[in-house]
C-alpha positions as CSV (number, residue, x, y, z in Angstrom):
1,M,0.0,0.0,0.0
2,D,2.9,2.3,0.7
3,I,4.2,1.9,-2.8
4,L,0.8,2.9,-4.2
5,R,0.7,6.0,-2.0
6,A,4.2,6.9,-3.0
7,N,3.1,6.9,-6.7
8,N,-0.1,8.9,-6.1
9,I,-2.3,5.9,-6.9
10,L,-5.6,6.2,-5.1
11,V,-7.3,2.8,-4.4
12,P,-11.1,2.6,-3.9
13,T,-10.8,1.6,-0.2
14,L,-8.1,1.4,2.5
15,I,-10.2,-0.8,4.8
16,T,-8.6,-4.1,5.6
17,P,-11.1,-6.9,4.8
18,F,-12.0,-9.4,7.5
19,I,-11.5,-12.3,5.1
20,N,-8.3,-13.0,3.4
21,Y,-9.8,-13.4,-0.1
22,A,-6.4,-14.0,-1.8
23,S,-5.9,-17.2,0.1
24,F,-9.0,-18.7,-1.4
25,C,-7.9,-18.0,-5.0
26,K,-7.5,-21.3,-6.9
27,K,-8.0,-20.0,-10.5
28,F,-6.2,-17.0,-12.1
29,L,-6.7,-15.6,-15.6
30,L,-3.8,-13.2,-16.2
31,D,-5.3,-11.8,-19.4
32,E,-8.6,-11.0,-17.8
33,F,-6.8,-9.6,-14.7
34,F,-5.6,-6.8,-17.0
35,H,-8.4,-6.5,-19.6
36,S,-11.4,-6.4,-17.3
37,G,-9.9,-6.3,-13.8
38,I,-7.3,-3.6,-13.1
39,K,-8.3,-1.3,-15.9
40,K,-12.0,-1.5,-15.0
41,I,-11.4,-0.9,-11.3
42,F,-9.5,2.2,-12.1
43,N,-11.7,3.3,-15.0
44,N,-8.8,3.1,-17.4
45,E,-7.2,6.1,-15.7
46,L,-3.8,4.6,-15.0
47,N,-0.9,5.2,-17.4
48,D,1.3,2.2,-18.3
49,E,3.8,2.7,-15.4
50,K,1.1,3.0,-12.8
51,L,-0.7,0.0,-14.2
52,R,2.5,-2.0,-13.9
53,I,3.0,-0.9,-10.2
54,V,-0.6,-1.8,-9.2
55,S,-0.5,-5.1,-11.1
56,N,2.8,-6.1,-9.4
57,E,1.4,-5.3,-6.0
58,I,-1.7,-7.4,-6.5
59,L,0.3,-10.2,-8.0
60,K,2.7,-10.1,-5.1
61,L,-0.2,-10.4,-2.6
62,L,-1.6,-13.3,-4.6
63,V,1.7,-15.1,-4.9
64,N,2.4,-14.9,-1.2
65,Q,-1.0,-16.1,0.0
66,A,-2.6,-18.4,-2.6
67,S,-1.9,-21.8,-4.1
68,L,-3.3,-21.9,-7.6
69,K,-5.0,-24.9,-9.2
70,E,-5.7,-23.3,-12.6
71,L,-3.6,-20.6,-14.5
72,Y,-4.5,-19.0,-17.8
73,V,-1.8,-17.0,-19.6
74,Y,-2.6,-16.6,-23.3
75,D,-1.7,-13.0,-24.1
76,I,2.1,-12.7,-24.4
77,R,1.9,-8.9,-24.1
78,Y,1.7,-9.4,-20.3
79,S,4.7,-11.8,-20.1
80,S,6.7,-9.2,-18.3
81,Y,4.6,-9.9,-15.2
82,L,5.4,-13.6,-15.2
83,D,8.4,-13.0,-12.9
84,S,6.0,-12.3,-10.1
85,L,4.2,-15.6,-10.7
86,V,7.2,-17.9,-10.5
87,R,9.1,-16.0,-7.8
88,V,7.5,-18.1,-5.0
89,N,7.5,-21.8,-5.9
90,T,4.6,-22.8,-3.7
91,F,2.3,-20.5,-5.6
92,L,2.3,-22.8,-8.7
93,Q,3.6,-26.0,-7.1
94,V,0.2,-27.6,-6.9
95,L,-1.0,-26.3,-10.3
96,E,-3.3,-28.9,-12.0
97,E,-4.5,-27.0,-15.1
98,F,-2.4,-24.7,-17.3
99,Y,-3.7,-22.7,-20.3
100,C,-0.9,-20.9,-22.1
101,H,0.7,-19.6,-25.3
102,S,3.9,-21.1,-26.6
103,G,5.4,-17.6,-27.1
104,L,5.8,-17.1,-23.3
105,P,9.5,-16.6,-22.4
106,S,11.6,-19.7,-22.1
107,Y,12.7,-18.8,-18.5
108,F,9.0,-19.0,-17.4
109,Y,8.7,-22.6,-18.5
110,N,12.2,-23.4,-17.1
111,Q,11.3,-21.9,-13.7
112,L,7.9,-23.6,-13.3
113,S,8.1,-26.0,-10.5
114,C,4.8,-27.8,-11.0
115,R,5.0,-31.4,-12.1
116,K,1.4,-32.5,-11.5
117,I,-0.4,-30.8,-14.4
118,R,-3.4,-32.8,-15.4
119,V,-4.8,-30.5,-18.0
120,L,-2.6,-28.5,-20.5
121,D,-4.1,-26.2,-23.2
122,V,-1.5,-24.6,-25.4
123,I,-1.5,-22.3,-28.5
124,L,1.5,-23.0,-30.7
125,D,3.1,-20.5,-33.0
126,V,6.5,-20.0,-34.7
127,S,8.0,-18.7,-31.4
128,T,7.6,-22.0,-29.7
129,S,10.7,-22.9,-27.7
130,D,12.2,-26.2,-26.7
131,S,11.6,-25.2,-23.1
132,L,7.9,-25.8,-23.6
133,A,8.7,-29.3,-24.8
134,D,10.8,-29.9,-21.7
135,F,8.0,-28.7,-19.5
136,I,5.5,-31.0,-21.3
137,S,7.7,-34.1,-21.0
138,A,8.1,-33.4,-17.2
139,Q,4.3,-33.7,-16.6
140,K,3.9,-37.3,-15.6
141,N,0.3,-36.8,-14.4
142,L,-0.9,-35.2,-17.7
143,E,-4.3,-36.6,-18.7
144,K,-5.7,-34.0,-21.1
145,L,-3.8,-32.0,-23.7
146,N,-5.3,-29.5,-26.1
147,V,-3.0,-28.2,-28.9
148,W,-4.0,-25.3,-31.1
149,Q,-1.4,-24.9,-34.0
150,F,-1.9,-22.1,-36.5
151,E,1.6,-22.0,-38.0
152,K,4.1,-24.5,-39.2
153,L,6.8,-25.1,-36.5
154,E,10.4,-25.8,-37.1
155,N,10.6,-27.9,-33.9
156,E,7.2,-29.5,-34.4
157,N,8.5,-33.0,-33.9
158,R,10.3,-31.9,-30.7
159,I,7.1,-30.6,-29.3
160,F,4.8,-33.5,-30.2
161,S,7.4,-36.2,-29.2
162,S,7.4,-34.6,-25.7
163,I,3.8,-35.6,-25.0
164,P,3.7,-38.4,-22.4
165,H,2.5,-41.6,-23.8
166,S,0.1,-42.0,-20.9
167,I,-2.2,-39.2,-22.2
168,I,-5.9,-40.2,-22.2
169,N,-7.6,-37.1,-23.7
170,L,-6.0,-35.4,-26.8
171,T,-7.2,-32.5,-29.0
172,I,-5.2,-31.3,-31.9
173,S,-6.4,-28.4,-34.0
174,G,-4.6,-26.6,-36.8
175,I,-2.6,-27.0,-39.9
176,N,-0.5,-29.9,-41.2
177,I,0.8,-32.2,-38.5
178,D,3.7,-34.3,-39.8
179,N,3.7,-37.9,-38.9
180,L,0.3,-37.9,-37.3
181,Y,0.1,-41.7,-37.5
182,S,3.4,-42.2,-35.8
183,L,2.4,-39.7,-33.1
184,L,-1.0,-41.2,-32.3
185,N,0.2,-44.7,-32.4
186,N,2.3,-44.0,-29.2
187,F,-0.7,-43.3,-27.1
188,N,-1.8,-46.7,-25.9
189,E,-3.9,-45.2,-23.1
190,L,-5.8,-42.8,-25.3
191,K,-9.6,-42.7,-24.6
192,K,-10.7,-39.5,-26.3
193,L,-9.4,-38.0,-29.6
194,N,-10.6,-34.8,-31.1
195,L,-9.0,-33.8,-34.4
196,S,-9.4,-30.7,-36.6
197,L,-6.7,-30.6,-39.3
198,M,-6.3,-28.7,-42.5
199,S,-5.0,-31.4,-44.8
200,E,-6.5,-34.7,-45.9
201,S,-2.9,-36.1,-46.1
202,N,-2.7,-35.9,-42.3
203,Y,-5.1,-38.9,-42.2
204,N,-2.9,-41.2,-44.2
205,K,-2.7,-44.6,-42.5
206,F,-5.3,-43.4,-40.0
207,D,-7.1,-46.8,-40.4
208,D,-3.9,-48.6,-39.4
209,L,-3.9,-47.0,-35.9
210,N,-4.1,-49.3,-32.9
211,L,-5.9,-47.4,-30.1
212,S,-7.4,-50.2,-28.2
213,K,-8.8,-48.0,-25.4
214,L,-10.3,-45.3,-27.5
215,E,-14.0,-44.5,-26.6
216,V,-14.5,-41.0,-28.0
217,L,-13.7,-40.0,-31.5
218,I,-14.5,-36.4,-32.8
219,F,-13.6,-34.7,-36.1
220,S,-14.3,-31.0,-35.7
221,N,-13.3,-29.6,-39.1
222,D,-16.3,-28.8,-41.3
223,V,-14.6,-30.0,-44.5
224,I,-11.3,-31.9,-43.9
225,Q,-11.7,-35.3,-42.4
226,P,-10.7,-38.9,-43.2
227,T,-12.6,-40.5,-46.1
228,N,-15.6,-42.5,-45.2
229,N,-13.9,-45.7,-46.4
230,T,-10.9,-44.9,-44.1
231,L,-13.3,-44.4,-41.2
232,I,-15.1,-47.7,-41.9
233,R,-11.7,-49.6,-41.8
234,F,-10.8,-47.8,-38.6
235,L,-14.1,-48.6,-37.0
236,D,-13.8,-52.2,-38.1
237,T,-11.1,-52.7,-35.4
238,H,-12.3,-49.9,-32.9
239,G,-16.0,-49.7,-33.4
240,T,-17.1,-51.9,-30.5
241,N,-15.3,-49.6,-28.0
242,I,-16.5,-46.3,-29.4
243,K,-19.1,-44.6,-27.2
244,I,-19.1,-41.1,-28.6
245,F,-18.7,-40.4,-32.4
246,S,-18.9,-37.1,-34.1
247,I,-18.2,-36.0,-37.6
248,K,-19.5,-33.2,-39.8
249,N,-20.1,-35.1,-43.0
250,S,-20.9,-38.8,-43.8
251,D,-22.6,-41.0,-46.4
252,N,-25.1,-43.8,-46.2
253,L,-22.3,-46.4,-46.4
254,L,-20.6,-45.1,-43.2
255,N,-23.9,-44.5,-41.4
256,N,-25.1,-48.1,-42.1
257,Y,-21.8,-49.5,-41.0
258,I,-22.0,-47.5,-37.7
259,A,-25.5,-48.8,-37.0
260,R,-24.4,-52.4,-37.6
261,S,-21.0,-52.4,-36.0
262,C,-20.8,-49.7,-33.3
263,Q,-23.5,-51.1,-31.0
264,N,-22.0,-49.5,-27.9
265,I,-22.4,-45.9,-29.1
266,K,-24.1,-43.6,-26.6
267,E,-23.8,-40.2,-28.4
268,I,-23.6,-39.6,-32.1
269,Y,-23.5,-36.9,-34.7
270,T,-22.7,-37.6,-38.4
271,G,-24.1,-34.5,-40.0
272,L,-27.5,-36.0,-40.7
273,D,-30.0,-33.6,-42.2
274,S,-33.7,-33.8,-41.3
275,H,-34.6,-33.0,-44.9
276,T,-32.8,-35.9,-46.5
277,N,-31.6,-38.3,-43.8
278,L,-34.7,-39.2,-41.7
279,E,-34.4,-42.9,-42.6
280,I,-30.8,-42.9,-41.3
281,F,-31.8,-41.0,-38.2
282,E,-34.6,-43.6,-37.5
283,M,-32.1,-46.4,-38.1
284,F,-29.7,-44.9,-35.4
285,I,-32.6,-44.5,-33.0
286,K,-33.7,-48.1,-33.5
287,E,-30.5,-50.0,-33.9
288,L,-28.1,-48.3,-31.4
289,Q,-29.4,-50.0,-28.3
290,Y,-27.3,-47.9,-25.8
291,L,-27.9,-44.6,-27.6
292,E,-28.4,-41.7,-25.1
293,S,-28.0,-38.6,-27.2
294,I,-28.2,-37.7,-30.9
295,K,-27.8,-34.4,-32.9
296,I,-29.5,-33.7,-36.2
297,N,-29.3,-30.7,-38.6
298,I,-32.5,-28.9,-39.5
299,S,-32.7,-27.3,-42.9
300,G,-35.2,-26.1,-45.4
301,N,-38.8,-26.6,-44.4
302,S,-38.2,-29.7,-42.3
303,N,-40.9,-30.5,-39.8
304,E,-39.5,-31.3,-36.4
305,R,-42.7,-33.3,-35.6
306,E,-41.4,-36.3,-37.6
307,I,-38.1,-36.3,-35.6
308,F,-40.0,-36.2,-32.3
309,E,-42.3,-39.0,-33.4
310,I,-39.4,-41.2,-34.2
311,I,-37.9,-40.5,-30.8
312,K,-41.1,-41.2,-29.0
313,D,-41.9,-44.4,-30.8
314,C,-38.5,-45.9,-31.4
315,S,-35.9,-44.7,-28.9
316,Q,-34.1,-47.1,-26.6
317,E,-34.6,-47.1,-22.8
318,N,-31.4,-45.1,-22.1
319,F,-32.2,-42.3,-24.6
320,Y,-32.5,-38.8,-23.0
321,K,-31.2,-36.0,-25.2
322,I,-31.9,-34.6,-28.7
323,E,-30.1,-31.6,-30.2
324,L,-31.6,-29.8,-33.2
325,K,-29.1,-27.7,-35.1
326,Y,-30.8,-25.2,-37.4
327,L,-28.7,-24.5,-40.6
328,D,-28.8,-21.7,-43.2
329,N,-31.4,-19.6,-41.4
330,A,-33.8,-22.5,-41.2
331,I,-36.9,-21.5,-39.2
332,S,-38.7,-23.8,-36.8
333,T,-42.1,-25.0,-38.1
334,L,-42.9,-26.8,-34.9
335,L,-46.5,-26.5,-33.7
336,P,-47.2,-26.1,-30.0
337,A,-49.8,-29.0,-30.2
338,D,-47.2,-31.3,-31.8
339,L,-44.6,-30.4,-29.2
340,S,-47.1,-31.0,-26.3
341,T,-48.2,-34.3,-27.8
342,F,-44.6,-35.5,-28.0
343,I,-43.7,-34.5,-24.5
344,L,-46.8,-36.2,-23.1
345,G,-46.0,-39.3,-25.1
346,W,-42.5,-39.2,-23.6
347,K,-43.9,-38.9,-20.1
348,E,-45.9,-42.1,-20.6
349,R,-43.0,-44.1,-22.1
350,K,-40.0,-42.9,-20.1
351,S,-39.2,-42.4,-16.4
352,H,-36.4,-39.9,-16.8
353,K,-36.2,-36.3,-18.1
354,L,-35.7,-35.6,-21.7
355,S,-33.2,-32.8,-22.6
356,I,-34.0,-30.9,-25.8
357,I,-31.6,-28.4,-27.3
358,F,-32.7,-26.0,-30.0
359,D,-29.5,-24.5,-31.5
360,N,-29.4,-21.4,-33.7
361,T,-33.1,-20.6,-33.8
362,T,-35.9,-18.8,-32.1
363,L,-39.1,-20.4,-31.0
364,S,-42.6,-19.0,-30.8
365,S,-43.9,-17.7,-27.5
366,E,-46.5,-20.5,-27.6
367,N,-43.8,-23.2,-27.9
368,M,-41.8,-21.5,-25.1
369,D,-44.9,-21.7,-22.9
370,V,-45.2,-25.4,-23.6
371,L,-41.5,-26.0,-22.8
372,N,-41.7,-24.0,-19.6
373,E,-44.9,-25.8,-18.5
374,Y,-43.4,-29.3,-18.8
375,T,-40.0,-28.1,-17.4
376,N,-41.9,-27.0,-14.3
377,L,-43.5,-30.4,-14.1
378,G,-40.1,-32.1,-14.2
379,I,-40.6,-33.9,-17.5
380,I,-38.0,-32.1,-19.6
381,N,-35.1,-29.8,-19.6
382,Y,-34.5,-27.5,-22.6
383,I,-32.0,-25.0,-24.0
384,V,-32.7,-22.5,-26.8
385,K,-29.6,-21.0,-28.4
386,K,-30.5,-18.0,-30.4
387,P,-28.7,-17.1,-33.7
388,R,-25.7,-15.0,-32.9
389,S,-27.0,-12.1,-34.9
390,L,-30.1,-12.0,-32.6
391,L,-28.2,-12.2,-29.3
């Protein structure tokens, strides 16, 4: 506080709080600390030097009295403040989740004492240092890794080869990844894989992978994905273990294969469109005996009533969630009477709540009244995600 007074920095209050709030801090977002924290408190009236002084004083207080579980440092513009974070080892010694940018200074990764990171989320760019690779390889408890790569790296192999082979949850998003097959084949414990890559060549030999414990397979890219034939060959050896499968585009050959050979699937999305793929949708609902959740695209003048009738009449006992994704400004044509009939039919047939998600649309006030009525009765839960332009 003396330093603040010496620099003519007026703080909102000088009253010492009864509770030591800093000691309860387990999650710290450095970027937000500056963007919507310090600047907002002082109404953006601090110049850069005073901002630095205030920030260092607060960080000093935090470092001396807290033990973080989660740390977010994405904006490298604030890397000059990282000295304060690593100065006291106990502050980050028990860190379990770290969200960062590879462009942070090498000394920061070198000085981090934490070796029990469970979740690591990292943005890679051309400034990625070998110190990050050393930090990753030291994390023997690492369970989940999210990698966002937007530029080609000179030391790409060094970074990816540092990932512990015991990883169980892996997301890779970005441009070309050299030797993806060799990389993935090392992860014998992998249970969840989410890929969004920018080149079809990345999926060469994908069907030769041996990931015997894989349960969740997601392809997030709207266009680039393995060919359907490649996926069929992959599922031929992995299909019985897969519980969650998501891909943006598919054909009837792949969908028929999934219905026949992936009987343990609980959640599925294959880009089905209600306008052209209702037969496939019905096949999934009927044939996948453990299915709990399904997502379908709504386009054109599709009538949601047919979708709800299939769910009411054909869904398996474990089913509880339907997500309707409205594409290309498709408008809901659902009538309140049809919605009410479906929900009442569900109540008679099922003993647990149904979750309904309406994504990228608006519903009539009459439909909202129906949803609210049956939500209050404990029969359903619902979410309506309005189009972004209408938020």
